mmCIF file as gemmi writes it, N, C-alpha and C atoms, coordinates in Angstrom:
data_model
loop_
_atom_site.group_PDB
_atom_site.id
_atom_site.type_symbol
_atom_site.label_atom_id
_atom_site.label_alt_id
_atom_site.label_comp_id
_atom_site.label_asym_id
_atom_site.label_entity_id
_atom_site.label_seq_id
_atom_site.pdbx_PDB_ins_code
_atom_site.Cartn_x
_atom_site.Cartn_y
_atom_site.Cartn_z
_atom_site.occupancy
_atom_site.B_iso_or_equiv
_atom_site.pdbx_formal_charge
_atom_site.auth_seq_id
_atom_site.auth_asym_id
_atom_site.pdbx_PDB_model_num
ATOM 1 N N . UNK Axp A 1 ? -102.34 -273.808 -191.597 1 0 ? 1 A 1
ATOM 2 C CA . UNK Axp A 1 ? -100.928 -273.546 -191.638 1 0 ? 1 A 1
ATOM 3 C C . UNK Axp A 1 ? -100.325 -273.701 -190.254 1 0 ? 1 A 1
ATOM 4 N N . UNK Axp A 2 ? -99.108 -274.124 -190.196 1 0 ? 2 A 1
ATOM 5 C CA . UNK Axp A 2 ? -98.439 -274.418 -188.937 1 0 ? 2 A 1
ATOM 6 C C . UNK Axp A 2 ? -97.878 -273.129 -188.326 1 0 ? 2 A 1
ATOM 7 N N . UNK Axp A 3 ? -97.264 -272.262 -189.172 1 0 ? 3 A 1
ATOM 8 C CA . UNK Axp A 3 ? -96.564 -271.122 -188.638 1 0 ? 3 A 1
ATOM 9 C C . UNK Axp A 3 ? -97.325 -269.783 -188.795 1 0 ? 3 A 1
ATOM 10 N N . UNK Axp A 4 ? -98.412 -269.769 -189.491 1 0 ? 4 A 1
ATOM 11 C CA . UNK Axp A 4 ? -99.134 -268.516 -189.698 1 0 ? 4 A 1
ATOM 12 C C . UNK Axp A 4 ? -100.632 -268.807 -189.749 1 0 ? 4 A 1
ATOM 13 N N . UNK Axp A 5 ? -101.37 -267.776 -189.48 1 0 ? 5 A 1
ATOM 14 C CA . UNK Axp A 5 ? -102.847 -267.952 -189.526 1 0 ? 5 A 1
ATOM 15 C C . UNK Axp A 5 ? -103.392 -267.732 -190.938 1 0 ? 5 A 1
ATOM 16 N N . UNK Axp A 6 ? -102.535 -267.356 -191.904 1 0 ? 6 A 1
ATOM 17 C CA . UNK Axp A 6 ? -102.958 -267.092 -193.258 1 0 ? 6 A 1
ATOM 18 C C . UNK Axp A 6 ? -102.774 -268.316 -194.12 1 0 ? 6 A 1
ATOM 19 N N . UNK Axp A 7 ? -103.675 -268.505 -195.077 1 0 ? 7 A 1
ATOM 20 C CA . UNK Axp A 7 ? -103.544 -269.63 -195.964 1 0 ? 7 A 1
ATOM 21 C C . UNK Axp A 7 ? -102.497 -269.354 -197.057 1 0 ? 7 A 1
ATOM 22 N N . UNK Axp A 8 ? -102.078 -270.411 -197.74 1 0 ? 8 A 1
ATOM 23 C CA . UNK Axp A 8 ? -101.111 -270.253 -198.816 1 0 ? 8 A 1
ATOM 24 C C . UNK Axp A 8 ? -101.704 -269.419 -199.926 1 0 ? 8 A 1
ATOM 25 N N . UNK Axp A 9 ? -102.968 -269.563 -200.199 1 0 ? 9 A 1
ATOM 26 C CA . UNK Axp A 9 ? -103.644 -268.798 -201.224 1 0 ? 9 A 1
ATOM 27 C C . UNK Axp A 9 ? -103.642 -267.306 -200.903 1 0 ? 9 A 1
ATOM 28 N N . UNK Axp A 10 ? -103.911 -266.96 -199.654 1 0 ? 10 A 1
ATOM 29 C CA . UNK Axp A 10 ? -103.913 -265.552 -199.226 1 0 ? 10 A 1
ATOM 30 C C . UNK Axp A 10 ? -102.493 -264.951 -199.322 1 0 ? 10 A 1
ATOM 31 N N . UNK Axp A 11 ? -101.49 -265.747 -198.964 1 0 ? 11 A 1
ATOM 32 C CA . UNK Axp A 11 ? -100.116 -265.255 -199.037 1 0 ? 11 A 1
ATOM 33 C C . UNK Axp A 11 ? -99.71 -265.033 -200.487 1 0 ? 11 A 1
ATOM 34 N N . UNK Axp A 12 ? -100.068 -265.964 -201.402 1 0 ? 12 A 1
ATOM 35 C CA . UNK Axp A 12 ? -99.713 -265.804 -202.807 1 0 ? 12 A 1
ATOM 36 C C . UNK Axp A 12 ? -100.452 -264.614 -203.419 1 0 ? 12 A 1
ATOM 37 N N . UNK Axp A 13 ? -101.706 -264.393 -203.013 1 0 ? 13 A 1
ATOM 38 C CA . UNK Axp A 13 ? -102.45 -263.228 -203.526 1 0 ? 13 A 1
ATOM 39 C C . UNK Axp A 13 ? -101.817 -261.947 -203.06 1 0 ? 13 A 1
ATOM 40 N N . UNK Axp A 14 ? -101.359 -261.892 -201.814 1 0 ? 14 A 1
ATOM 41 C CA . UNK Axp A 14 ? -100.673 -260.718 -201.291 1 0 ? 14 A 1
ATOM 42 C C . UNK Axp A 14 ? -99.349 -260.478 -202.015 1 0 ? 14 A 1
ATOM 43 N N . UNK Axp A 15 ? -98.609 -261.559 -202.323 1 0 ? 15 A 1
ATOM 44 C CA . UNK Axp A 15 ? -97.359 -261.431 -203.064 1 0 ? 15 A 1
ATOM 45 C C . UNK Axp A 15 ? -97.645 -260.924 -204.476 1 0 ? 15 A 1
ATOM 46 N N . UNK Axp A 16 ? -98.668 -261.456 -205.11 1 0 ? 16 A 1
ATOM 47 C CA . UNK Axp A 16 ? -99.06 -260.988 -206.451 1 0 ? 16 A 1
ATOM 48 C C . UNK Axp A 16 ? -99.373 -259.504 -206.473 1 0 ? 16 A 1
ATOM 49 N N . UNK Axp A 17 ? -100.138 -259.045 -205.493 1 0 ? 17 A 1
ATOM 50 C CA . UNK Axp A 17 ? -100.505 -257.641 -205.404 1 0 ? 17 A 1
ATOM 51 C C . UNK Axp A 17 ? -99.315 -256.775 -205.14 1 0 ? 17 A 1
ATOM 52 N N . UNK Axp A 18 ? -98.392 -257.211 -204.259 1 0 ? 18 A 1
ATOM 53 C CA . UNK Axp A 18 ? -97.201 -256.429 -203.939 1 0 ? 18 A 1
ATOM 54 C C . UNK Axp A 18 ? -96.288 -256.279 -205.151 1 0 ? 18 A 1
ATOM 55 N N . UNK Axp A 19 ? -96.051 -257.372 -205.881 1 0 ? 19 A 1
ATOM 56 C CA . UNK Axp A 19 ? -95.178 -257.341 -207.052 1 0 ? 19 A 1
ATOM 57 C C . UNK Axp A 19 ? -95.837 -256.501 -208.142 1 0 ? 19 A 1
ATOM 58 N N . UNK Axp A 20 ? -97.132 -256.671 -208.337 1 0 ? 20 A 1
ATOM 59 C CA . UNK Axp A 20 ? -97.849 -255.891 -209.381 1 0 ? 20 A 1
ATOM 60 C C . UNK Axp A 20 ? -97.793 -254.403 -209.079 1 0 ? 20 A 1
ATOM 61 N N . UNK Axp A 21 ? -98.021 -254.021 -207.835 1 0 ? 21 A 1
ATOM 62 C CA . UNK Axp A 21 ? -97.98 -252.608 -207.468 1 0 ? 21 A 1
ATOM 63 C C . UNK Axp A 21 ? -96.593 -252.04 -207.589 1 0 ? 21 A 1
ATOM 64 N N . UNK Axp A 22 ? -95.568 -252.831 -207.294 1 0 ? 22 A 1
ATOM 65 C CA . UNK Axp A 22 ? -94.214 -252.342 -207.376 1 0 ? 22 A 1
ATOM 66 C C . UNK Axp A 22 ? -93.751 -252.163 -208.805 1 0 ? 22 A 1
ATOM 67 N N . UNK Axp A 23 ? -94.097 -253.09 -209.676 1 0 ? 23 A 1
ATOM 68 C CA . UNK Axp A 23 ? -93.643 -253.035 -211.058 1 0 ? 23 A 1
ATOM 69 C C . UNK Axp A 23 ? -94.506 -252.171 -211.959 1 0 ? 23 A 1
ATOM 70 N N . UNK Axp A 24 ? -95.769 -252.027 -211.633 1 0 ? 24 A 1
ATOM 71 C CA . UNK Axp A 24 ? -96.66 -251.277 -212.483 1 0 ? 24 A 1
ATOM 72 C C . UNK Axp A 24 ? -97.688 -250.521 -211.616 1 0 ? 24 A 1
ATOM 73 N N . UNK Axp A 25 ? -97.203 -249.462 -210.921 1 0 ? 25 A 1
ATOM 74 C CA . UNK Axp A 25 ? -98.16 -248.761 -210.055 1 0 ? 25 A 1
ATOM 75 C C . UNK Axp A 25 ? -99.202 -247.995 -210.849 1 0 ? 25 A 1
ATOM 76 N N . UNK Axp A 26 ? -100.441 -248.129 -210.447 1 0 ? 26 A 1
ATOM 77 C CA . UNK Axp A 26 ? -101.541 -247.428 -211.092 1 0 ? 26 A 1
ATOM 78 C C . UNK Axp A 26 ? -102.481 -246.923 -209.999 1 0 ? 26 A 1
ATOM 79 N N . UNK Axp A 27 ? -103.207 -245.895 -210.342 1 0 ? 27 A 1
ATOM 80 C CA . UNK Axp A 27 ? -104.229 -245.408 -209.443 1 0 ? 27 A 1
ATOM 81 C C . UNK Axp A 27 ? -105.408 -246.381 -209.515 1 0 ? 27 A 1
ATOM 82 N N . UNK Axp A 28 ? -105.845 -246.856 -208.364 1 0 ? 28 A 1
ATOM 83 C CA . UNK Axp A 28 ? -106.944 -247.813 -208.362 1 0 ? 28 A 1
ATOM 84 C C . UNK Axp A 28 ? -108.195 -247.128 -207.854 1 0 ? 28 A 1
ATOM 85 N N . UNK Axp A 29 ? -109.302 -247.509 -208.377 1 0 ? 29 A 1
ATOM 86 C CA . UNK Axp A 29 ? -110.565 -247.032 -207.893 1 0 ? 29 A 1
ATOM 87 C C . UNK Axp A 29 ? -111.496 -248.242 -207.752 1 0 ? 29 A 1
ATOM 88 N N . UNK Axp A 30 ? -112.624 -248.018 -207.201 1 0 ? 30 A 1
ATOM 89 C CA . UNK Axp A 30 ? -113.566 -249.099 -206.966 1 0 ? 30 A 1
ATOM 90 C C . UNK Axp A 30 ? -114.068 -249.69 -208.271 1 0 ? 30 A 1
ATOM 91 N N . UNK Axp A 31 ? -114.235 -248.882 -209.289 1 0 ? 31 A 1
ATOM 92 C CA . UNK Axp A 31 ? -114.791 -249.348 -210.554 1 0 ? 31 A 1
ATOM 93 C C . UNK Axp A 31 ? -113.722 -249.765 -211.547 1 0 ? 31 A 1
ATOM 94 N N . UNK Axp A 32 ? -112.431 -249.761 -211.178 1 0 ? 32 A 1
ATOM 95 C CA . UNK Axp A 32 ? -111.401 -250.138 -212.12 1 0 ? 32 A 1
ATOM 96 C C . UNK Axp A 32 ? -111.383 -251.65 -212.332 1 0 ? 32 A 1
ATOM 97 N N . UNK Axp A 33 ? -111.022 -252.083 -213.549 1 0 ? 33 A 1
ATOM 98 C CA . UNK Axp A 33 ? -110.962 -253.525 -213.825 1 0 ? 33 A 1
ATOM 99 C C . UNK Axp A 33 ? -109.78 -254.144 -213.082 1 0 ? 33 A 1
ATOM 100 N N . UNK Axp A 34 ? -109.798 -255.476 -212.887 1 0 ? 34 A 1
ATOM 101 C CA . UNK Axp A 34 ? -108.679 -256.152 -212.222 1 0 ? 34 A 1
ATOM 102 C C . UNK Axp A 34 ? -107.386 -255.966 -212.989 1 0 ? 34 A 1
ATOM 103 N N . UNK Axp A 35 ? -106.275 -255.859 -212.247 1 0 ? 35 A 1
ATOM 104 C CA . UNK Axp A 35 ? -104.963 -255.642 -212.831 1 0 ? 35 A 1
ATOM 105 C C . UNK Axp A 35 ? -104.443 -256.908 -213.472 1 0 ? 35 A 1
ATOM 106 N N . UNK Axp A 36 ? -103.726 -256.727 -214.568 1 0 ? 36 A 1
ATOM 107 C CA . UNK Axp A 36 ? -102.999 -257.828 -215.188 1 0 ? 36 A 1
ATOM 108 C C . UNK Axp A 36 ? -101.608 -257.849 -214.592 1 0 ? 36 A 1
ATOM 109 N N . UNK Axp A 37 ? -101.038 -259.039 -214.425 1 0 ? 37 A 1
ATOM 110 C CA . UNK Axp A 37 ? -99.696 -259.138 -213.863 1 0 ? 37 A 1
ATOM 111 C C . UNK Axp A 37 ? -98.696 -258.625 -214.881 1 0 ? 37 A 1
ATOM 112 N N . UNK Axp A 38 ? -97.782 -257.719 -214.488 1 0 ? 38 A 1
ATOM 113 C CA . UNK Axp A 38 ? -96.803 -257.158 -215.435 1 0 ? 38 A 1
ATOM 114 C C . UNK Axp A 38 ? -95.693 -258.143 -215.73 1 0 ? 38 A 1
ATOM 115 N N . UNK Axp A 39 ? -95.922 -259.082 -216.637 1 0 ? 39 A 1
ATOM 116 C CA . UNK Axp A 39 ? -94.979 -260.165 -216.903 1 0 ? 39 A 1
ATOM 117 C C . UNK Axp A 39 ? -93.657 -259.658 -217.46 1 0 ? 39 A 1
ATOM 118 N N . UNK Axp A 40 ? -93.698 -258.738 -218.419 1 0 ? 40 A 1
ATOM 119 C CA . UNK Axp A 40 ? -92.478 -258.249 -219.084 1 0 ? 40 A 1
ATOM 120 C C . UNK Axp A 40 ? -91.57 -257.576 -218.052 1 0 ? 40 A 1
ATOM 121 N N . UNK Axp A 41 ? -92.132 -256.703 -217.225 1 0 ? 41 A 1
ATOM 122 C CA . UNK Axp A 41 ? -91.336 -256 -216.212 1 0 ? 41 A 1
ATOM 123 C C . UNK Axp A 41 ? -90.767 -257.041 -215.196 1 0 ? 41 A 1
ATOM 124 N N . UNK Axp A 42 ? -91.576 -258.034 -214.834 1 0 ? 42 A 1
ATOM 125 C CA . UNK Axp A 42 ? -91.125 -259.03 -213.895 1 0 ? 42 A 1
ATOM 126 C C . UNK Axp A 42 ? -89.993 -259.857 -214.46 1 0 ? 42 A 1
ATOM 127 N N . UNK Axp A 43 ? -90.089 -260.25 -215.757 1 0 ? 43 A 1
ATOM 128 C CA . UNK Axp A 43 ? -89.029 -261 -216.395 1 0 ? 43 A 1
ATOM 129 C C . UNK Axp A 43 ? -87.761 -260.184 -216.471 1 0 ? 43 A 1
ATOM 130 N N . UNK Axp A 44 ? -87.879 -258.896 -216.84 1 0 ? 44 A 1
ATOM 131 C CA . UNK Axp A 44 ? -86.696 -258.021 -216.92 1 0 ? 44 A 1
ATOM 132 C C . UNK Axp A 44 ? -86.03 -257.896 -215.548 1 0 ? 44 A 1
ATOM 133 N N . UNK Axp A 45 ? -86.796 -257.696 -214.53 1 0 ? 45 A 1
ATOM 134 C CA . UNK Axp A 45 ? -86.231 -257.561 -213.164 1 0 ? 45 A 1
ATOM 135 C C . UNK Axp A 45 ? -85.566 -258.86 -212.765 1 0 ? 45 A 1
ATOM 136 N N . UNK Axp A 46 ? -86.194 -259.994 -213.037 1 0 ? 46 A 1
ATOM 137 C CA . UNK Axp A 46 ? -85.608 -261.286 -212.673 1 0 ? 46 A 1
ATOM 138 C C . UNK Axp A 46 ? -84.305 -261.531 -213.402 1 0 ? 46 A 1
ATOM 139 N N . UNK Axp A 47 ? -84.27 -261.232 -214.697 1 0 ? 47 A 1
ATOM 140 C CA . UNK Axp A 47 ? -83.037 -261.388 -215.463 1 0 ? 47 A 1
ATOM 141 C C . UNK Axp A 47 ? -81.937 -260.473 -214.974 1 0 ? 47 A 1
ATOM 142 N N . UNK Axp A 48 ? -82.273 -259.213 -214.705 1 0 ? 48 A 1
ATOM 143 C CA . UNK Axp A 48 ? -81.259 -258.276 -214.211 1 0 ? 48 A 1
ATOM 144 C C . UNK Axp A 48 ? -80.692 -258.699 -212.875 1 0 ? 48 A 1
ATOM 145 N N . UNK Axp A 49 ? -81.536 -259.157 -211.976 1 0 ? 49 A 1
ATOM 146 C CA . UNK Axp A 49 ? -81.045 -259.63 -210.675 1 0 ? 49 A 1
ATOM 147 C C . UNK Axp A 49 ? -80.215 -260.915 -210.81 1 0 ? 49 A 1
ATOM 148 N N . UNK Axp A 50 ? -80.604 -261.801 -211.719 1 0 ? 50 A 1
ATOM 149 C CA . UNK Axp A 50 ? -79.841 -263.031 -211.929 1 0 ? 50 A 1
ATOM 150 C C . UNK Axp A 50 ? -78.475 -262.733 -212.473 1 0 ? 50 A 1
ATOM 151 N N . UNK Axp A 51 ? -78.422 -261.882 -213.481 1 0 ? 51 A 1
ATOM 152 C CA . UNK Axp A 51 ? -77.108 -261.515 -214.068 1 0 ? 51 A 1
ATOM 153 C C . UNK Axp A 51 ? -76.268 -260.751 -213.042 1 0 ? 51 A 1
ATOM 154 N N . UNK Axp A 52 ? -76.914 -259.871 -212.293 1 0 ? 52 A 1
ATOM 155 C CA . UNK Axp A 52 ? -76.186 -259.076 -211.289 1 0 ? 52 A 1
ATOM 156 C C . UNK Axp A 52 ? -75.602 -259.921 -210.177 1 0 ? 52 A 1
ATOM 157 N N . UNK Axp A 53 ? -76.24 -261.042 -209.871 1 0 ? 53 A 1
ATOM 158 C CA . UNK Axp A 53 ? -75.712 -261.91 -208.849 1 0 ? 53 A 1
ATOM 159 C C . UNK Axp A 53 ? -74.759 -262.983 -209.374 1 0 ? 53 A 1
ATOM 160 N N . UNK Axp A 54 ? -74.948 -263.409 -210.622 1 0 ? 54 A 1
ATOM 161 C CA . UNK Axp A 54 ? -74.166 -264.479 -211.173 1 0 ? 54 A 1
ATOM 162 C C . UNK Axp A 54 ? -72.853 -264.02 -211.782 1 0 ? 54 A 1
ATOM 163 N N . UNK Axp A 55 ? -72.86 -262.911 -212.461 1 0 ? 55 A 1
ATOM 164 C CA . UNK Axp A 55 ? -71.694 -262.387 -213.168 1 0 ? 55 A 1
ATOM 165 C C . UNK Axp A 55 ? -70.463 -262.207 -212.257 1 0 ? 55 A 1
ATOM 166 N N . UNK Axp A 56 ? -70.602 -261.567 -211.088 1 0 ? 56 A 1
ATOM 167 C CA . UNK Axp A 56 ? -69.407 -261.423 -210.25 1 0 ? 56 A 1
ATOM 168 C C . UNK Axp A 56 ? -68.847 -262.776 -209.793 1 0 ? 56 A 1
ATOM 169 N N . UNK Axp A 57 ? -69.695 -263.728 -209.533 1 0 ? 57 A 1
ATOM 170 C CA . UNK Axp A 57 ? -69.221 -265.073 -209.143 1 0 ? 57 A 1
ATOM 171 C C . UNK Axp A 57 ? -68.462 -265.744 -210.279 1 0 ? 57 A 1
ATOM 172 N N . UNK Axp A 58 ? -68.951 -265.626 -211.487 1 0 ? 58 A 1
ATOM 173 C CA . UNK Axp A 58 ? -68.263 -266.201 -212.626 1 0 ? 58 A 1
ATOM 174 C C . UNK Axp A 58 ? -66.902 -265.526 -212.847 1 0 ? 58 A 1
ATOM 175 N N . UNK Axp A 59 ? -66.861 -264.209 -212.689 1 0 ? 59 A 1
ATOM 176 C CA . UNK Axp A 59 ? -65.569 -263.483 -212.817 1 0 ? 59 A 1
ATOM 177 C C . UNK Axp A 59 ? -64.589 -263.934 -211.754 1 0 ? 59 A 1
ATOM 178 N N . UNK Axp A 60 ? -65.076 -264.184 -210.527 1 0 ? 60 A 1
ATOM 179 C CA . UNK Axp A 60 ? -64.183 -264.644 -209.459 1 0 ? 60 A 1
ATOM 180 C C . UNK Axp A 60 ? -63.587 -266.007 -209.794 1 0 ? 60 A 1
ATOM 181 N N . UNK Axp A 61 ? -64.414 -266.946 -210.293 1 0 ? 61 A 1
ATOM 182 C CA . UNK Axp A 61 ? -63.887 -268.26 -210.672 1 0 ? 61 A 1
ATOM 183 C C . UNK Axp A 61 ? -62.927 -268.152 -211.813 1 0 ? 61 A 1
ATOM 184 N N . UNK Axp A 62 ? -63.191 -267.283 -212.784 1 0 ? 62 A 1
ATOM 185 C CA . UNK Axp A 62 ? -62.261 -267.107 -213.889 1 0 ? 62 A 1
ATOM 186 C C . UNK Axp A 62 ? -60.928 -266.519 -213.401 1 0 ? 62 A 1
ATOM 187 N N . UNK Axp A 63 ? -60.98 -265.579 -212.46 1 0 ? 63 A 1
ATOM 188 C CA . UNK Axp A 63 ? -59.757 -264.968 -211.982 1 0 ? 63 A 1
ATOM 189 C C . UNK Axp A 63 ? -58.936 -265.946 -211.133 1 0 ? 63 A 1
ATOM 190 N N . UNK Axp A 64 ? -59.568 -266.839 -210.425 1 0 ? 64 A 1
ATOM 191 C CA . UNK Axp A 64 ? -58.85 -267.855 -209.634 1 0 ? 64 A 1
ATOM 192 C C . UNK Axp A 64 ? -58.057 -268.76 -210.578 1 0 ? 64 A 1
ATOM 193 N N . UNK Axp A 65 ? -58.598 -269.11 -211.699 1 0 ? 65 A 1
ATOM 194 C CA . UNK Axp A 65 ? -57.895 -270.006 -212.616 1 0 ? 65 A 1
ATOM 195 C C . UNK Axp A 65 ? -56.675 -269.299 -213.261 1 0 ? 65 A 1
ATOM 196 N N . UNK Axp A 66 ? -56.694 -267.946 -213.319 1 0 ? 66 A 1
ATOM 197 C CA . UNK Axp A 66 ? -55.613 -267.195 -213.892 1 0 ? 66 A 1
ATOM 198 C C . UNK Axp A 66 ? -54.541 -266.799 -212.854 1 0 ? 66 A 1
ATOM 199 N N . UNK Axp A 67 ? -54.87 -266.958 -211.582 1 0 ? 67 A 1
ATOM 200 C CA . UNK Axp A 67 ? -53.888 -266.575 -210.536 1 0 ? 67 A 1
ATOM 201 C C . UNK Axp A 67 ? -52.843 -267.672 -210.378 1 0 ? 67 A 1
ATOM 202 N N . UNK Axp A 68 ? -51.673 -267.224 -209.983 1 0 ? 68 A 1
ATOM 203 C CA . UNK Axp A 68 ? -50.578 -268.195 -209.794 1 0 ? 68 A 1
ATOM 204 C C . UNK Axp A 68 ? -50.627 -268.815 -208.4 1 0 ? 68 A 1
């Protein structure tokens, strides 16, 4: 890598673990099985953020067309 000493695979694994722990925190132990990625929670969060960022912009464009 040019800008970091970590590989892309290591960065993606870290991102996966951070998102998984944030969306579905569980107590981990040495003997626990590997975590599954919380897809439903991730999709819900992504949709909520998308609507939350897009809706105000659409309202602004609609209001501009109604202004004199």
